Short mmCIF file of the C-alpha atoms (twelve columns), coordinates in Angstrom:
data_MODEL
# 
_entry.id   MODEL 
# 
loop_
_atom_site.group_PDB 
_atom_site.id 
_atom_site.type_symbol 
_atom_site.label_atom_id 
_atom_site.label_alt_id 
_atom_site.label_comp_id 
_atom_site.label_asym_id 
_atom_site.label_seq_id 
_atom_site.Cartn_x 
_atom_site.Cartn_y 
_atom_site.Cartn_z 
_atom_site.pdbx_PDB_model_num 
ATOM 1   C CA . UNK A 1   13.633  11.021  6.477   1 
ATOM 2   C CA . UNK A 2   10.738  12.081  8.795   1 
ATOM 3   C CA . UNK A 3   8.434   9.358   10.109  1 
ATOM 4   C CA . UNK A 4   4.463   9.566   10.570  1 
ATOM 5   C CA . UNK A 5   2.275   7.043   12.675  1 
ATOM 6   C CA . UNK A 6   -0.817  8.429   11.816  1 
ATOM 7   C CA . UNK A 7   -4.443  6.900   11.147  1 
ATOM 8   C CA . UNK A 8   -7.181  9.463   10.534  1 
ATOM 9   C CA . UNK A 9   -10.889 8.829   11.200  1 
ATOM 10  C CA . UNK A 10  -12.024 7.609   7.618   1 
ATOM 11  C CA . UNK A 11  -10.530 5.973   4.415   1 
ATOM 12  C CA . UNK A 12  -11.034 9.145   2.315   1 
ATOM 13  C CA . UNK A 13  -9.147  11.089  5.013   1 
ATOM 14  C CA . UNK A 14  -6.132  8.616   4.993   1 
ATOM 15  C CA . UNK A 15  -5.956  8.333   1.021   1 
ATOM 16  C CA . UNK A 16  -6.139  11.904  0.609   1 
ATOM 17  C CA . UNK A 17  -3.357  12.622  3.248   1 
ATOM 18  C CA . UNK A 18  -0.772  10.386  1.091   1 
ATOM 19  C CA . UNK A 19  -1.532  12.657  -1.574  1 
ATOM 20  C CA . UNK A 20  -0.801  15.643  0.384   1 
ATOM 21  C CA . UNK A 21  2.327   14.425  1.714   1 
ATOM 22  C CA . UNK A 22  3.437   13.890  -2.013  1 
ATOM 23  C CA . UNK A 23  1.968   17.203  -3.107  1 
ATOM 24  C CA . UNK A 24  3.921   18.763  0.137   1 
ATOM 25  C CA . UNK A 25  7.178   17.545  -0.814  1 
ATOM 26  C CA . UNK A 26  6.979   18.257  -4.573  1 
ATOM 27  C CA . UNK A 27  5.934   22.030  -3.744  1 
ATOM 28  C CA . UNK A 28  8.752   22.356  -1.423  1 
ATOM 29  C CA . UNK A 29  6.918   22.635  2.179   1 
ATOM 30  C CA . UNK A 30  7.638   18.682  3.031   1 
ATOM 31  C CA . UNK A 31  10.302  16.321  2.222   1 
ATOM 32  C CA . UNK A 32  11.115  12.483  2.079   1 
ATOM 33  C CA . UNK A 33  9.184   10.661  4.428   1 
ATOM 34  C CA . UNK A 34  7.575   7.460   5.927   1 
ATOM 35  C CA . UNK A 35  3.926   7.087   7.275   1 
ATOM 36  C CA . UNK A 36  2.007   4.126   8.786   1 
ATOM 37  C CA . UNK A 37  -1.665  3.721   8.959   1 
ATOM 38  C CA . UNK A 38  -4.416  1.220   9.363   1 
ATOM 39  C CA . UNK A 39  -7.828  1.476   8.905   1 
ATOM 40  C CA . UNK A 40  -10.246 0.161   11.602  1 
ATOM 41  C CA . UNK A 41  -13.041 -0.691  9.198   1 
ATOM 42  C CA . UNK A 42  -12.887 -2.679  6.108   1 
ATOM 43  C CA . UNK A 43  -13.108 -0.981  2.808   1 
ATOM 44  C CA . UNK A 44  -11.935 -1.531  -0.827  1 
ATOM 45  C CA . UNK A 45  -9.616  0.507   -3.011  1 
ATOM 46  C CA . UNK A 46  -8.879  0.478   -6.420  1 
ATOM 47  C CA . UNK A 47  -6.026  1.577   -8.434  1 
ATOM 48  C CA . UNK A 48  -6.379  4.847   -10.344 1 
ATOM 49  C CA . UNK A 49  -7.209  3.334   -13.992 1 
ATOM 50  C CA . UNK A 50  -9.098  0.149   -12.314 1 
ATOM 51  C CA . UNK A 51  -12.825 -0.616  -13.308 1 
ATOM 52  C CA . UNK A 52  -14.715 -1.578  -10.388 1 
ATOM 53  C CA . UNK A 53  -17.326 -3.520  -12.421 1 
ATOM 54  C CA . UNK A 54  -14.429 -5.752  -13.424 1 
ATOM 55  C CA . UNK A 55  -12.221 -6.064  -10.025 1 
ATOM 56  C CA . UNK A 56  -14.744 -5.574  -7.348  1 
ATOM 57  C CA . UNK A 57  -17.596 -7.572  -6.005  1 
ATOM 58  C CA . UNK A 58  -19.790 -4.451  -5.996  1 
ATOM 59  C CA . UNK A 59  -22.974 -6.239  -4.926  1 
ATOM 60  C CA . UNK A 60  -21.038 -8.143  -2.246  1 
ATOM 61  C CA . UNK A 61  -19.543 -4.833  -0.832  1 
ATOM 62  C CA . UNK A 62  -23.113 -2.989  -0.799  1 
ATOM 63  C CA . UNK A 63  -24.520 -6.292  1.354   1 
ATOM 64  C CA . UNK A 64  -21.583 -6.252  3.729   1 
ATOM 65  C CA . UNK A 65  -21.727 -2.386  3.630   1 
ATOM 66  C CA . UNK A 66  -17.989 -2.189  2.638   1 
ATOM 67  C CA . UNK A 67  -17.235 1.392   0.930   1 
ATOM 68  C CA . UNK A 68  -15.135 1.468   -2.397  1 
ATOM 69  C CA . UNK A 69  -12.328 3.890   -2.715  1 
ATOM 70  C CA . UNK A 70  -9.816  5.006   -5.292  1 
ATOM 71  C CA . UNK A 71  -6.366  5.969   -5.039  1 
ATOM 72  C CA . UNK A 72  -4.368  8.482   -6.514  1 
ATOM 73  C CA . UNK A 73  -1.599  5.691   -7.691  1 
ATOM 74  C CA . UNK A 74  -1.856  2.643   -10.194 1 
ATOM 75  C CA . UNK A 75  -1.314  -1.012  -9.114  1 
ATOM 76  C CA . UNK A 76  -4.304  -3.530  -8.364  1 
ATOM 77  C CA . UNK A 77  -7.467  -3.624  -6.024  1 
ATOM 78  C CA . UNK A 78  -6.971  -4.616  -2.378  1 
ATOM 79  C CA . UNK A 79  -9.124  -4.680  0.492   1 
ATOM 80  C CA . UNK A 80  -7.937  -3.061  3.662   1 
ATOM 81  C CA . UNK A 81  -9.048  -3.115  7.315   1 
ATOM 82  C CA . UNK A 82  -7.663  -4.190  10.786  1 
ATOM 83  C CA . UNK A 83  -4.692  -6.497  10.493  1 
ATOM 84  C CA . UNK A 84  -3.608  -4.850  7.234   1 
ATOM 85  C CA . UNK A 85  -0.521  -2.351  7.834   1 
ATOM 86  C CA . UNK A 86  -0.587  0.600   5.199   1 
ATOM 87  C CA . UNK A 87  3.131   2.193   4.684   1 
ATOM 88  C CA . UNK A 88  3.434   5.480   2.625   1 
ATOM 89  C CA . UNK A 89  6.970   6.513   1.104   1 
ATOM 90  C CA . UNK A 90  7.598   9.922   -0.327  1 
ATOM 91  C CA . UNK A 91  10.845  9.956   -2.119  1 
ATOM 92  C CA . UNK A 92  13.009  12.426  -3.854  1 
ATOM 93  C CA . UNK A 93  13.630  11.455  -7.694  1 
ATOM 94  C CA . UNK A 94  17.187  11.684  -8.673  1 
ATOM 95  C CA . UNK A 95  18.255  12.038  -11.984 1 
ATOM 96  C CA . UNK A 96  20.891  9.183   -11.993 1 
ATOM 97  C CA . UNK A 97  19.969  7.438   -8.900  1 
ATOM 98  C CA . UNK A 98  17.767  4.313   -8.174  1 
ATOM 99  C CA . UNK A 99  14.524  6.242   -8.089  1 
ATOM 100 C CA . UNK A 100 15.391  7.967   -11.581 1 
ATOM 101 C CA . UNK A 101 12.340  5.692   -13.196 1 
ATOM 102 C CA . UNK A 102 9.402   3.235   -12.203 1 
ATOM 103 C CA . UNK A 103 11.490  0.209   -12.831 1 
ATOM 104 C CA . UNK A 104 14.256  1.041   -10.578 1 
ATOM 105 C CA . UNK A 105 12.190  2.516   -7.973  1 
ATOM 106 C CA . UNK A 106 10.273  -0.618  -7.611  1 
ATOM 107 C CA . UNK A 107 13.370  -2.723  -7.522  1 
ATOM 108 C CA . UNK A 108 15.107  -0.205  -5.141  1 
ATOM 109 C CA . UNK A 109 11.948  0.045   -2.623  1 
ATOM 110 C CA . UNK A 110 10.940  -3.516  -2.725  1 
ATOM 111 C CA . UNK A 111 14.367  -4.880  -2.266  1 
ATOM 112 C CA . UNK A 112 14.862  -2.612  0.788   1 
ATOM 113 C CA . UNK A 113 11.552  -3.492  2.312   1 
ATOM 114 C CA . UNK A 114 12.453  -7.278  1.446   1 
ATOM 115 C CA . UNK A 115 15.552  -7.064  3.624   1 
ATOM 116 C CA . UNK A 116 14.018  -5.373  6.651   1 
ATOM 117 C CA . UNK A 117 11.143  -8.077  6.757   1 
ATOM 118 C CA . UNK A 118 13.543  -11.064 6.190   1 
ATOM 119 C CA . UNK A 119 15.385  -9.908  9.120   1 
ATOM 120 C CA . UNK A 120 12.375  -10.639 10.998  1 
ATOM 121 C CA . UNK A 121 10.937  -13.956 9.308   1 
ATOM 122 C CA . UNK A 122 13.924  -15.691 8.024   1 
ATOM 123 C CA . UNK A 123 13.548  -19.257 7.317   1 
ATOM 124 C CA . UNK A 124 10.727  -19.449 9.496   1 
ATOM 125 C CA . UNK A 125 8.190   -20.601 6.989   1 
ATOM 126 C CA . UNK A 126 7.010   -24.312 7.046   1 
ATOM 127 C CA . UNK A 127 8.925   -25.080 4.128   1 
ATOM 128 C CA . UNK A 128 12.168  -23.120 4.741   1 
ATOM 129 C CA . UNK A 129 11.194  -20.272 2.616   1 
ATOM 130 C CA . UNK A 130 12.205  -16.479 3.060   1 
ATOM 131 C CA . UNK A 131 10.833  -13.235 1.944   1 
ATOM 132 C CA . UNK A 132 11.051  -13.007 -1.638  1 
ATOM 133 C CA . UNK A 133 10.382  -9.842  -4.212  1 
ATOM 134 C CA . UNK A 134 7.714   -11.586 -6.804  1 
ATOM 135 C CA . UNK A 135 6.401   -9.954  -9.955  1 
ATOM 136 C CA . UNK A 136 7.171   -6.390  -9.933  1 
ATOM 137 C CA . UNK A 137 5.908   -5.013  -6.779  1 
ATOM 138 C CA . UNK A 138 4.981   -7.853  -4.728  1 
ATOM 139 C CA . UNK A 139 6.669   -9.367  -1.389  1 
ATOM 140 C CA . UNK A 140 5.837   -12.922 -0.745  1 
ATOM 141 C CA . UNK A 141 6.904   -15.891 1.773   1 
ATOM 142 C CA . UNK A 142 7.490   -18.777 -0.902  1 
ATOM 143 C CA . UNK A 143 4.837   -18.385 -3.097  1 
ATOM 144 C CA . UNK A 144 2.268   -16.517 -1.080  1 
ATOM 145 C CA . UNK A 145 1.917   -12.678 -1.295  1 
ATOM 146 C CA . UNK A 146 1.646   -10.475 1.694   1 
ATOM 147 C CA . UNK A 147 2.406   -6.990  0.457   1 
ATOM 148 C CA . UNK A 148 1.048   -5.271  -2.519  1 
ATOM 149 C CA . UNK A 149 2.646   -1.711  -3.707  1 
ATOM 150 C CA . UNK A 150 2.554   0.913   -6.233  1 
ATOM 151 C CA . UNK A 151 3.401   4.502   -6.945  1 
ATOM 152 C CA . UNK A 152 2.940   8.042   -8.207  1 
ATOM 153 C CA . UNK A 153 5.513   10.206  -9.746  1 
ATOM 154 C CA . UNK A 154 5.464   13.940  -9.817  1 
ATOM 155 C CA . UNK A 155 8.569   16.059  -11.215 1 
ATOM 156 C CA . UNK A 156 10.736  16.085  -8.306  1 
ATOM 157 C CA . UNK A 157 9.069   13.370  -5.711  1 
ATOM 158 C CA . UNK A 158 7.570   10.239  -6.117  1 
ATOM 159 C CA . UNK A 159 5.031   8.498   -3.745  1 
ATOM 160 C CA . UNK A 160 5.484   4.934   -3.211  1 
ATOM 161 C CA . UNK A 161 2.894   3.190   -1.019  1 
ATOM 162 C CA . UNK A 162 1.790   -0.460  -0.085  1 
ATOM 163 C CA . UNK A 163 -0.030  -2.946  2.162   1 
ATOM 164 C CA . UNK A 164 1.462   -5.270  4.576   1 
ATOM 165 C CA . UNK A 165 -1.113  -8.196  5.916   1 
ATOM 166 C CA . UNK A 166 0.079   -9.152  9.150   1 
ATOM 167 C CA . UNK A 167 -3.455  -10.456 10.992  1 
ATOM 168 C CA . UNK A 168 -5.725  -9.761  8.358   1 
ATOM 169 C CA . UNK A 169 -9.449  -11.460 7.693   1 
ATOM 170 C CA . UNK A 170 -8.053  -13.213 4.513   1 
ATOM 171 C CA . UNK A 171 -11.484 -14.522 3.668   1 
ATOM 172 C CA . UNK A 172 -12.957 -11.187 3.237   1 
ATOM 173 C CA . UNK A 173 -10.811 -10.883 -0.058  1 
ATOM 174 C CA . UNK A 174 -12.375 -13.388 -1.715  1 
ATOM 175 C CA . UNK A 175 -16.022 -12.280 -0.678  1 
ATOM 176 C CA . UNK A 176 -15.430 -8.572  -1.853  1 
ATOM 177 C CA . UNK A 177 -13.015 -8.895  -4.940  1 
ATOM 178 C CA . UNK A 178 -13.299 -10.778 -8.258  1 
ATOM 179 C CA . UNK A 179 -10.281 -12.515 -10.027 1 
ATOM 180 C CA . UNK A 180 -8.103  -9.613  -10.870 1 
ATOM 181 C CA . UNK A 181 -8.095  -8.635  -14.620 1 
ATOM 182 C CA . UNK A 182 -4.223  -8.847  -14.461 1 
ATOM 183 C CA . UNK A 183 -1.990  -11.283 -12.555 1 
ATOM 184 C CA . UNK A 184 1.888   -11.844 -12.020 1 
ATOM 185 C CA . UNK A 185 3.074   -14.871 -13.677 1 
ATOM 186 C CA . UNK A 186 3.751   -16.475 -10.010 1 
ATOM 187 C CA . UNK A 187 -0.183  -16.185 -8.964  1 
ATOM 188 C CA . UNK A 188 -0.751  -19.128 -11.635 1 
ATOM 189 C CA . UNK A 189 -4.478  -18.581 -11.596 1 
ATOM 190 C CA . UNK A 190 -4.670  -19.207 -7.797  1 
ATOM 191 C CA . UNK A 191 -7.742  -17.635 -6.195  1 
ATOM 192 C CA . UNK A 192 -7.099  -14.846 -3.737  1 
ATOM 193 C CA . UNK A 193 -7.341  -17.313 -0.592  1 
ATOM 194 C CA . UNK A 194 -4.499  -19.712 -2.087  1 
ATOM 195 C CA . UNK A 195 -2.464  -16.540 -3.057  1 
ATOM 196 C CA . UNK A 196 -2.397  -14.385 0.059   1 
ATOM 197 C CA . UNK A 197 -0.978  -15.073 3.668   1 
ATOM 198 C CA . UNK A 198 -0.338  -13.025 6.877   1 
ATOM 199 C CA . UNK A 199 3.084   -11.999 7.994   1 
ATOM 200 C CA . UNK A 200 1.754   -13.148 11.668  1 
ATOM 201 C CA . UNK A 201 4.149   -10.560 13.218  1 
ATOM 202 C CA . UNK A 202 2.872   -7.774  15.600  1 
ATOM 203 C CA . UNK A 203 2.266   -4.384  13.739  1 
ATOM 204 C CA . UNK A 204 4.797   -2.659  16.036  1 
ATOM 205 C CA . UNK A 205 7.646   -5.119  14.860  1 
ATOM 206 C CA . UNK A 206 7.042   -4.458  10.977  1 
ATOM 207 C CA . UNK A 207 6.825   -0.711  11.564  1 
ATOM 208 C CA . UNK A 208 10.353  -0.668  13.393  1 
ATOM 209 C CA . UNK A 209 11.986  -2.461  10.637  1 
ATOM 210 C CA . UNK A 210 10.801  -0.688  8.164   1 
ATOM 211 C CA . UNK A 211 11.671  2.440   9.942   1 
ATOM 212 C CA . UNK A 212 15.101  1.257   10.499  1 
ATOM 213 C CA . UNK A 213 15.591  0.375   7.237   1 
ATOM 214 C CA . UNK A 214 14.277  3.718   5.681   1 
ATOM 215 C CA . UNK A 215 16.476  5.759   8.323   1 
ATOM 216 C CA . UNK A 216 13.073  7.251   9.254   1 
ATOM 217 C CA . UNK A 217 14.466  8.563   12.649  1 
ATOM 218 C CA . UNK A 218 12.758  12.074  12.771  1 
ATOM 219 C CA . UNK A 219 9.093   12.277  14.026  1 
ATOM 220 C CA . UNK A 220 6.868   14.501  11.775  1 
ATOM 221 C CA . UNK A 221 5.504   16.828  14.408  1 
ATOM 222 C CA . UNK A 222 3.041   18.914  12.447  1 
ATOM 223 C CA . UNK A 223 1.896   16.789  9.204   1 
ATOM 224 C CA . UNK A 224 0.184   18.919  6.723   1 
ATOM 225 C CA . UNK A 225 -3.383  19.580  6.428   1 
ATOM 226 C CA . UNK A 226 -5.647  18.099  3.786   1 
ATOM 227 C CA . UNK A 227 -7.366  20.790  1.626   1 
ATOM 228 C CA . UNK A 228 -10.936 20.819  1.842   1 
ATOM 229 C CA . UNK A 229 -11.280 20.625  -2.085  1 
ATOM 230 C CA . UNK A 230 -8.854  17.488  -2.021  1 
ATOM 231 C CA . UNK A 231 -10.859 15.585  0.922   1 
ATOM 232 C CA . UNK A 232 -13.903 16.211  -1.120  1 
ATOM 233 C CA . UNK A 233 -12.672 14.563  -4.122  1 
ATOM 234 C CA . UNK A 234 -11.883 11.351  -2.340  1 
ATOM 235 C CA . UNK A 235 -15.565 11.373  -0.759  1 
ATOM 236 C CA . UNK A 236 -17.084 11.914  -4.046  1 
ATOM 237 C CA . UNK A 237 -18.585 9.233   -6.386  1 
ATOM 238 C CA . UNK A 238 -17.360 11.489  -9.741  1 
ATOM 239 C CA . UNK A 239 -13.943 10.043  -8.203  1 
ATOM 240 C CA . UNK A 240 -14.151 6.767   -6.514  1 
ATOM 241 C CA . UNK A 241 -16.784 5.551   -9.359  1 
ATOM 242 C CA . UNK A 242 -15.218 7.345   -12.136 1 
ATOM 243 C CA . UNK A 243 -14.173 3.923   -13.733 1 
# 
């Protein structure tokens, strides 16, 4: 698996590159890969089918100058910015392997990521808790979530990407997002600030742990270019405000 640690200048470019990595693998010009990136400025990104009016405090975003984008995968709405590490996995779909369907892929990826981070955190939480897979695609320390994830599937490859809060301004989530329309049982109605936490680990440490567990040992020297048409999609209101 190749590794790519690359943050492009804008949220639109970074979201587009995730889709390009998937399409490159699907068409045979790329393969399995692990990418890291982190936005230097805050933005909100909704899942493919999310409704902005339902999930996002659009007025607060406008007041604070925080843009709203839409990604190509499912899942819920998140706030990104400094202290929120993004990882992107492109994996081959195997008919009889752990990536054969959505559910088994979720279990496979989340358990592997859990293993990587548990080795760093251990039982260091105040209550002696360790990293757990909660809901379908969350990672949490005890009952506090620090990672949300989603996937998009093609015929031969899939995109599985997510966020890792390690030093994020958690109060910003309360300011910019409404209470989600869907929640995992373990959330138990808690407000954002009572539900999320930071890993409090350096980003390079988290990256190395994930690269090790995924055996992403070969550096991607020449990442694929983003087609102009695809970039325009991620920059357009027709895409970002479609629901």
